[in-house]
KESELO-981757 format. One line per field, with one value per residue (C-alpha): residue number from 1; z, x, y. Coordinates in nm, 3 decimals, always signed. Each point is the difference from the previous one (the first is absolute). Example, Ala and Ser with C-alpha at 12.3 -4.5 7.8 and 13.67 -1.06 7.14 Angstrom:
# KESELO-981757
num = [1; 2] $
c3 = [+0.780; -0.066] $
c1 = [+1.230; +0.137] $
c2 = [-0.450; +0.344] $
END
This chain:
# KESELO-981757
num = [1; 2; 3; 4; 5; 6; 7; 8; 9; 10; 11; 12; 13; 14; 15; 16; 17; 18; 19; 20; 21; 22; 23; 24; 25; 26; 27; 28; 29; 30; 31; 32; 33; 34; 35; 36; 37; 38; 39; 40; 41; 42; 43; 44; 45; 46; 47; 48; 49; 50; 51; 52; 53; 54; 55; 56; 57; 58; 59; 60; 61; 62; 63; 64; 65; 66; 67; 68; 69; 70; 71; 72; 73; 74; 75; 76; 77; 78; 79; 80; 81; 82; 83; 84; 85; 86; 87; 88; 89; 90; 91; 92; 93; 94; 95; 96; 97; 98; 99; 100; 101; 102; 103; 104; 105; 106; 107; 108; 109; 110; 111; 112; 113; 114; 115; 116; 117; 118; 119; 120; 121; 122; 123; 124; 125; 126; 127; 128; 129; 130; 131; 132; 133; 134; 135; 136; 137; 138; 139; 140; 141; 142; 143; 144; 145; 146; 147; 148; 149; 150; 151; 152; 153; 154; 155; 156; 157; 158; 159; 160; 161; 162; 163; 164; 165; 166; 167; 168; 169; 170; 171; 172; 173; 174; 175; 176; 177; 178; 179; 180; 181; 182; 183; 184; 185; 186; 187; 188; 189; 190; 191; 192; 193; 194; 195; 196; 197; 198; 199; 200; 201; 202; 203; 204; 205; 206; 207; 208; 209; 210; 211; 212; 213; 214; 215; 216; 217; 218; 219; 220; 221; 222; 223; 224; 225; 226; 227; 228; 229; 230; 231; 232; 233; 234; 235; 236; 237; 238; 239; 240; 241; 242; 243; 244; 245; 246; 247; 248; 249; 250; 251; 252; 253; 254; 255; 256; 257; 258; 259; 260; 261; 262; 263; 264; 265; 266; 267; 268; 269; 270; 271; 272; 273; 274; 275; 276; 277; 278; 279; 280; 281; 282; 283; 284; 285; 286; 287; 288; 289; 290; 291; 292; 293; 294; 295; 296; 297; 298; 299; 300; 301; 302; 303; 304; 305; 306; 307; 308; 309; 310; 311; 312; 313; 314; 315; 316; 317; 318; 319; 320; 321; 322; 323; 324; 325; 326; 327; 328; 329; 330; 331; 332; 333; 334; 335; 336; 337; 338; 339; 340; 341; 342; 343; 344; 345; 346; 347; 348; 349; 350; 351; 352; 353; 354; 355; 356; 357; 358; 359; 360; 361; 362; 363; 364; 365; 366; 367; 368; 369; 370; 371; 372; 373; 374; 375; 376; 377; 378; 379; 380; 381; 382; 383; 384; 385; 386; 387; 388; 389; 390; 391; 392; 393; 394; 395; 396; 397; 398; 399; 400; 401; 402; 403; 404; 405; 406; 407; 408; 409; 410; 411; 412; 413; 414; 415; 416; 417; 418; 419; 420; 421; 422; 423; 424; 425; 426; 427; 428; 429; 430; 431; 432; 433; 434; 435; 436; 437; 438; 439; 440; 441; 442; 443; 444; 445; 446; 447; 448; 449; 450; 451; 452; 453; 454; 455; 456; 457; 458; 459; 460; 461; 462; 463; 464; 465; 466; 467; 468; 469] $
c3 = [+12.088; -0.130; -0.216; -0.094; -0.085; -0.239; -0.231; -0.011; -0.270; +0.081; -0.150; +0.081; -0.086; -0.140; +0.319; +0.178; -0.212; +0.103; -0.182; +0.063; +0.090; -0.131; -0.072; -0.062; -0.192; -0.013; -0.266; -0.117; -0.373; -0.082; -0.306; -0.003; -0.005; -0.275; -0.183; +0.116; -0.130; -0.330; -0.042; +0.098; -0.187; -0.310; +0.045; -0.062; -0.093; +0.011; +0.285; +0.235; -0.104; -0.186; +0.225; -0.286; -0.190; +0.341; +0.086; -0.330; +0.048; +0.199; +0.318; -0.022; +0.201; -0.047; +0.114; +0.148; -0.218; +0.105; +0.012; +0.259; +0.261; -0.093; +0.065; +0.355; -0.019; -0.107; +0.279; +0.281; -0.150; -0.069; +0.317; +0.304; -0.078; -0.077; -0.085; -0.091; -0.192; -0.167; -0.354; -0.197; -0.181; -0.175; +0.100; -0.110; +0.063; -0.014; -0.016; +0.092; +0.021; -0.050; +0.257; -0.030; +0.175; +0.383; +0.016; +0.255; -0.038; +0.286; -0.200; +0.151; -0.060; +0.173; -0.019; -0.155; -0.098; +0.046; -0.213; +0.199; -0.270; -0.190; +0.290; -0.191; +0.158; -0.158; +0.157; -0.049; -0.072; +0.072; -0.044; +0.188; -0.070; +0.298; -0.018; +0.030; -0.362; -0.196; -0.238; -0.071; +0.086; -0.119; +0.074; +0.006; -0.004; +0.126; +0.061; +0.398; +0.136; +0.202; +0.196; +0.210; -0.125; +0.186; -0.209; +0.051; -0.178; -0.268; -0.001; -0.350; -0.154; +0.061; -0.391; -0.079; -0.258; -0.221; -0.236; -0.259; -0.228; +0.280; +0.110; -0.378; +0.013; +0.307; -0.112; -0.309; +0.226; +0.085; -0.304; +0.009; -0.159; -0.182; -0.351; -0.233; -0.038; -0.347; +0.017; -0.231; -0.006; -0.124; -0.259; +0.112; -0.205; +0.204; +0.154; +0.333; -0.070; -0.230; +0.198; +0.310; -0.127; -0.189; +0.337; +0.145; -0.255; +0.033; +0.374; -0.053; +0.108; -0.316; -0.390; -0.133; -0.210; -0.189; -0.158; -0.174; -0.354; -0.098; -0.167; +0.278; +0.226; -0.184; -0.068; +0.359; +0.117; -0.289; +0.127; +0.376; -0.072; +0.128; -0.085; -0.097; -0.010; +0.165; -0.038; -0.227; -0.151; -0.081; -0.266; +0.039; -0.137; +0.349; +0.368; +0.017; -0.215; +0.220; +0.343; -0.137; -0.173; +0.307; +0.203; -0.247; +0.043; +0.389; -0.021; -0.210; +0.156; -0.222; +0.295; +0.354; +0.051; -0.118; -0.024; -0.045; -0.289; -0.111; -0.082; +0.251; +0.341; -0.076; -0.388; +0.152; +0.285; -0.184; -0.144; +0.310; +0.122; -0.248; +0.091; -0.349; -0.107; +0.353; +0.272; +0.285; +0.279; +0.276; +0.185; -0.062; -0.138; +0.203; -0.036; +0.224; +0.019; +0.187; +0.116; +0.144; +0.197; +0.136; +0.324; +0.078; +0.136; -0.247; -0.351; -0.002; -0.176; -0.106; -0.111; -0.227; -0.158; -0.311; -0.082; +0.218; +0.019; +0.296; +0.121; +0.202; +0.310; -0.235; -0.230; +0.241; +0.205; -0.342; -0.053; +0.343; -0.059; -0.371; +0.185; +0.272; -0.222; -0.202; +0.355; +0.027; -0.317; +0.096; +0.316; +0.272; +0.171; +0.183; -0.125; +0.230; -0.151; +0.062; -0.097; -0.053; +0.071; +0.118; +0.362; +0.228; +0.147; -0.146; -0.115; -0.144; -0.211; -0.165; -0.210; -0.017; +0.369; -0.018; -0.265; +0.229; +0.271; -0.195; -0.185; +0.333; +0.115; -0.304; +0.039; +0.329; -0.139; -0.251; -0.322; -0.054; +0.027; +0.033; +0.145; +0.309; -0.015; +0.195; -0.084; -0.028; +0.023; -0.106; -0.214; +0.252; +0.270; -0.258; -0.115; +0.345; +0.325; +0.177; -0.140; +0.086; +0.362; +0.039; -0.097; +0.234; -0.283; +0.102; -0.271; -0.214; -0.340; +0.120; -0.102; -0.167; -0.292; -0.278; -0.187; -0.033; -0.130; -0.104; +0.012; -0.378; -0.320; +0.036; +0.376; -0.090; -0.345; +0.245; +0.261; -0.281; -0.209; +0.301; +0.109; -0.302; -0.086; +0.369; +0.161; -0.289; +0.011; -0.295; -0.079; -0.186; -0.077; -0.136; -0.031; +0.206; -0.015; -0.394; -0.164; -0.008; +0.173; -0.178; -0.014; +0.001; +0.007; -0.054; -0.308; +0.202; +0.153; -0.063; -0.205; +0.372; +0.155; -0.282; +0.034; +0.379; -0.077; -0.232; +0.282; +0.200; -0.310; -0.049; +0.405; -0.043; -0.316; +0.134; +0.298; -0.216; -0.187; +0.320; +0.164; -0.346; +0.018] $
c1 = [+11.867; +0.187; -0.313; -0.007; +0.389; -0.030; -0.218; +0.241; +0.241; +0.284; +0.328; +0.351; +0.123; +0.362; +0.114; -0.120; +0.172; +0.395; +0.253; +0.003; -0.388; -0.190; -0.367; -0.105; -0.272; -0.054; -0.226; -0.071; -0.068; -0.328; -0.144; -0.273; +0.276; +0.176; -0.362; -0.084; +0.336; -0.036; -0.368; +0.141; +0.311; -0.120; +0.352; -0.142; +0.348; -0.060; +0.296; -0.268; -0.333; +0.025; +0.087; +0.073; +0.229; +0.183; +0.072; +0.206; +0.173; +0.351; -0.168; -0.240; -0.290; -0.187; +0.156; -0.110; +0.053; +0.304; -0.145; -0.231; +0.304; +0.055; -0.348; +0.054; +0.272; -0.224; -0.258; +0.250; +0.089; -0.341; -0.157; +0.243; +0.336; -0.010; -0.369; -0.289; +0.145; +0.292; +0.083; +0.229; +0.269; +0.187; +0.045; +0.332; -0.077; +0.172; -0.203; +0.243; -0.245; -0.374; -0.289; -0.227; -0.352; +0.005; +0.401; -0.049; +0.214; +0.147; +0.001; +0.270; +0.031; +0.260; +0.072; +0.363; +0.041; -0.212; +0.006; -0.086; -0.043; -0.270; -0.093; +0.072; +0.097; +0.142; -0.078; +0.168; -0.245; +0.012; -0.201; +0.082; -0.206; -0.042; +0.297; +0.191; +0.135; -0.031; -0.253; +0.023; +0.217; +0.068; -0.122; -0.272; +0.006; -0.302; -0.063; -0.135; -0.292; +0.069; -0.308; -0.169; -0.298; -0.235; -0.292; -0.273; +0.127; -0.203; -0.175; +0.010; -0.271; +0.068; +0.157; -0.112; +0.179; -0.270; +0.288; -0.283; +0.251; +0.120; -0.311; -0.097; +0.286; -0.066; -0.359; +0.165; +0.238; -0.273; +0.026; +0.364; +0.125; -0.364; +0.020; -0.221; -0.380; -0.192; -0.232; -0.306; -0.029; -0.318; +0.042; +0.295; -0.032; +0.122; +0.350; -0.078; -0.175; +0.278; +0.294; -0.146; +0.037; +0.331; +0.135; -0.108; +0.159; +0.332; -0.028; -0.024; -0.383; -0.181; +0.034; -0.301; -0.221; -0.127; -0.394; -0.094; +0.092; +0.340; +0.022; -0.110; +0.226; +0.316; -0.072; -0.002; +0.305; +0.182; -0.129; +0.113; +0.274; -0.137; +0.227; -0.270; +0.288; -0.152; -0.373; -0.237; -0.288; -0.319; -0.159; -0.368; -0.195; -0.156; -0.072; -0.244; +0.184; +0.297; -0.199; -0.157; +0.335; +0.207; -0.222; +0.000; +0.348; -0.037; -0.238; +0.167; +0.330; +0.256; -0.012; +0.029; -0.149; -0.196; +0.047; -0.223; +0.131; -0.161; -0.357; -0.280; -0.011; -0.374; +0.061; +0.306; -0.169; -0.317; +0.244; +0.145; -0.318; -0.204; -0.153; +0.125; +0.372; +0.060; +0.215; -0.229; +0.069; -0.241; +0.139; -0.124; +0.221; +0.169; +0.257; +0.263; +0.284; +0.315; +0.126; +0.364; -0.096; +0.327; -0.197; -0.124; +0.236; -0.059; -0.169; -0.413; -0.281; -0.313; -0.292; -0.235; +0.021; -0.013; -0.242; -0.291; -0.196; -0.200; +0.067; -0.219; +0.075; +0.077; +0.191; +0.233; +0.056; +0.151; +0.174; +0.177; +0.109; +0.149; +0.212; +0.085; +0.134; +0.209; +0.147; +0.083; +0.190; +0.192; +0.106; -0.249; -0.112; -0.293; -0.046; -0.162; -0.379; -0.133; -0.398; -0.064; -0.257; -0.109; +0.009; +0.163; -0.329; -0.281; -0.296; -0.290; -0.062; +0.305; +0.034; +0.386; +0.023; -0.255; +0.182; +0.357; -0.144; -0.137; +0.293; +0.235; -0.226; -0.049; +0.419; -0.031; -0.238; +0.255; -0.166; +0.267; +0.347; +0.373; -0.020; -0.094; -0.316; -0.116; -0.284; -0.156; +0.298; +0.015; +0.279; +0.216; -0.032; +0.083; +0.344; +0.077; +0.120; -0.089; -0.322; -0.125; +0.145; -0.174; -0.319; +0.058; +0.024; +0.190; +0.061; +0.318; -0.152; -0.037; +0.261; +0.192; -0.209; +0.136; -0.330; -0.285; -0.322; -0.205; -0.393; -0.025; +0.190; -0.022; +0.123; +0.253; +0.129; +0.013; +0.224; +0.246; -0.011; +0.077; +0.299; +0.118; -0.006; +0.037; +0.209; +0.228; -0.066; +0.083; -0.267; -0.032; -0.352; -0.085; -0.352; -0.051; -0.246; +0.004; +0.211; +0.315; +0.124; -0.106; +0.184; -0.266; +0.143; -0.153; +0.008; +0.199; +0.268; +0.373; +0.209; +0.168; -0.382; -0.038; +0.300; +0.006; -0.365; +0.184; +0.222; -0.311; -0.164; +0.393; +0.018; -0.393; +0.049; +0.331; -0.227; -0.245; +0.278; +0.122; -0.339; -0.107; +0.356] $
c2 = [+12.066; -0.296; -0.101; +0.334; +0.043; -0.331; +0.211; +0.320; +0.010; +0.264; +0.116; +0.035; +0.382; +0.059; +0.140; -0.303; -0.259; -0.051; -0.192; -0.350; +0.007; -0.286; -0.162; -0.340; -0.197; -0.384; -0.133; -0.331; -0.057; -0.209; -0.145; +0.284; +0.308; -0.127; -0.030; +0.370; +0.131; -0.147; +0.157; +0.340; +0.002; -0.182; -0.273; -0.312; -0.115; -0.394; -0.021; +0.124; -0.123; -0.306; -0.277; -0.241; +0.193; +0.115; -0.350; +0.010; +0.291; +0.050; +0.079; -0.365; +0.201; +0.307; +0.292; +0.346; +0.330; +0.166; +0.302; -0.172; +0.037; +0.400; +0.104; -0.119; +0.258; +0.274; -0.143; +0.095; +0.355; +0.075; -0.093; -0.022; +0.166; +0.270; -0.064; +0.201; +0.343; -0.244; +0.074; -0.242; +0.140; -0.325; -0.360; -0.245; -0.351; -0.331; -0.310; -0.310; -0.306; -0.028; -0.043; -0.318; -0.049; -0.047; +0.215; +0.277; +0.327; +0.202; +0.358; +0.237; +0.366; +0.174; +0.407; +0.022; +0.365; +0.322; +0.294; +0.362; +0.201; -0.194; -0.245; -0.307; -0.325; -0.261; -0.352; -0.355; -0.251; -0.348; -0.334; -0.334; -0.321; -0.216; -0.166; +0.337; -0.022; +0.315; +0.082; +0.345; +0.284; +0.357; +0.357; +0.224; +0.372; +0.225; +0.358; -0.057; +0.197; +0.305; +0.013; -0.238; -0.187; -0.187; -0.167; -0.302; -0.284; -0.069; -0.330; -0.206; -0.215; -0.342; -0.121; -0.347; -0.208; -0.228; -0.193; -0.104; -0.163; -0.224; -0.087; -0.089; -0.244; -0.162; -0.065; -0.168; -0.190; -0.210; -0.200; -0.037; -0.300; -0.070; -0.054; +0.220; -0.103; +0.063; +0.253; +0.120; +0.345; +0.143; +0.285; +0.188; +0.309; +0.276; +0.101; -0.139; -0.280; -0.127; +0.120; -0.177; -0.372; +0.072; +0.177; -0.325; -0.219; +0.217; -0.063; -0.390; -0.037; -0.091; -0.104; +0.211; -0.093; +0.361; -0.098; +0.331; +0.170; -0.095; +0.313; +0.225; -0.178; +0.009; +0.359; +0.110; -0.226; +0.193; +0.346; -0.046; -0.225; -0.310; -0.346; -0.225; -0.335; -0.291; +0.125; -0.217; +0.242; -0.183; +0.214; +0.106; +0.306; +0.167; +0.010; -0.248; -0.296; +0.088; -0.108; -0.294; -0.148; +0.134; -0.222; -0.274; -0.039; -0.017; -0.289; -0.197; +0.003; +0.243; +0.305; -0.074; +0.329; +0.255; +0.413; +0.269; +0.251; +0.344; -0.195; +0.085; -0.214; -0.121; -0.106; -0.225; -0.153; -0.069; -0.277; -0.093; -0.059; -0.144; -0.333; -0.197; +0.105; +0.192; -0.033; -0.067; -0.224; -0.098; +0.343; +0.290; +0.248; +0.297; +0.260; +0.062; +0.312; -0.072; +0.341; +0.058; +0.335; +0.154; +0.091; -0.345; -0.276; -0.274; -0.031; +0.025; -0.156; +0.140; -0.193; +0.050; +0.347; -0.084; -0.306; -0.077; +0.361; -0.076; -0.356; -0.240; -0.149; -0.316; +0.195; +0.137; -0.341; -0.065; +0.338; -0.038; -0.380; +0.092; +0.264; -0.249; -0.231; +0.255; +0.102; -0.380; +0.025; +0.341; -0.219; +0.117; -0.314; +0.159; +0.361; +0.212; +0.114; +0.373; +0.001; +0.377; +0.216; +0.353; -0.119; -0.261; -0.138; -0.168; +0.214; -0.151; +0.298; -0.062; -0.322; +0.031; -0.059; -0.318; -0.110; +0.041; -0.203; -0.293; -0.019; -0.041; -0.264; -0.194; +0.029; -0.155; -0.281; -0.084; +0.136; +0.234; -0.145; +0.088; +0.355; +0.191; +0.211; +0.320; +0.248; +0.225; +0.218; +0.377; +0.069; +0.143; -0.275; -0.251; +0.189; +0.190; -0.151; +0.306; +0.072; -0.362; +0.034; +0.326; -0.137; -0.319; -0.220; -0.317; -0.209; -0.165; +0.130; +0.376; +0.229; -0.253; -0.136; -0.172; -0.017; +0.270; -0.097; +0.275; -0.008; +0.128; +0.067; +0.349; +0.036; -0.259; +0.209; +0.353; -0.173; -0.166; +0.330; +0.216; -0.209; -0.011; +0.391; +0.144; -0.223; -0.138; -0.352; -0.231; -0.193; -0.325; -0.151; -0.351; -0.189; -0.333; -0.299; -0.021; -0.323; +0.224; +0.358; +0.253; +0.370; +0.269; +0.336; +0.334; +0.163; +0.292; -0.256; +0.019; -0.237; -0.056; -0.131; -0.194; -0.185; -0.004; -0.184; -0.237; -0.120; -0.081; -0.189; -0.197; -0.128; -0.112; -0.211; -0.182; -0.063; -0.166; -0.169; -0.183; -0.041; -0.211; -0.232] $
END
């Protein structure tokens, strides 16, 4: 019976309420409460949602919306006292001090006056914080219900606040204090491919060298309001010349990173892998997506989802080592590497499972260094401790992977795009194994994604500088 009662919501009628009766509610202000209230109301006053501005304001910290406290009064009146059937008539409130994150308000609603002719009740309303200090006081008048109402309490869906801007700023913070690096941008001739390096330059990540038709680049900047101050432009006639020239700038040391613009990936990469004038090293070139997924506890790297179409076992050794080396640069001393397949057991008919087993043994023998490998692992076992436990998998990697190694480009691209479009992952991508980091984004990627990718390239370039000292 106790459990059933907890699932019910019922009112107190006009006749049941006496002068002096009261009800209380305790609620603590959380960061997500501020963000949700702002999203619902449209009130994005920087005092509430911009920490940098808030620190310079009179309160010196982010404060909650004043009306958030008043909604708690409405919660008491509408759900408990009087409860279902209550109709608001008027409200008059005074706001005495701000509510900051972590403050706990005690809301007290007390019956002060009753009017028999229209069944109105006037309530005194008071909100005190955890220190007993007055935050809100005032009155509310309602039309109280006259009939008893008992209903099943509606269970609301869980709301998750995904602060994409905050996650974006956090990703950019990995290069805090580093100087901008010169980056050659091949053919930045559409809105996003020009906006990305410009945004990255404004964030202090890169000093762009824009390689392409100068007139077209300047016309785009004029059309979309991009400030090209500090951007060097190298005028070349077309996309092929842009790729060739941008690669040459990296090869001769004028640029420390390369960035794809609006040209096709094959056009740029054919210049990168050229045996005579390219940027190849002894390593196999591969790509890594760095994904900040709101539902996963830490950043997730996915490789290779953009370069190697159907990699061999030897290719996968390079792909994994490249990703591990990047993880070290990002501050992970021993990343957990999950080698993905459709199943978690070795099946001679599935090459991906055979490769996974071989790669793990190669790591045991020191042929892959610096990471902790396990595989084959299905995707659910790689990212979910519950799924791994259900299937009886005991592994330091399962359920907590840092790097996902996919069987081929098709599966990797699907994983990455599904995380981006269905799980609101913030994505950044970089090509590894060349003489310089390469920002290789999709033509559909936003300027935000391109700028985040530039942050990784900037960090890699600075690590290379340190290693060459």
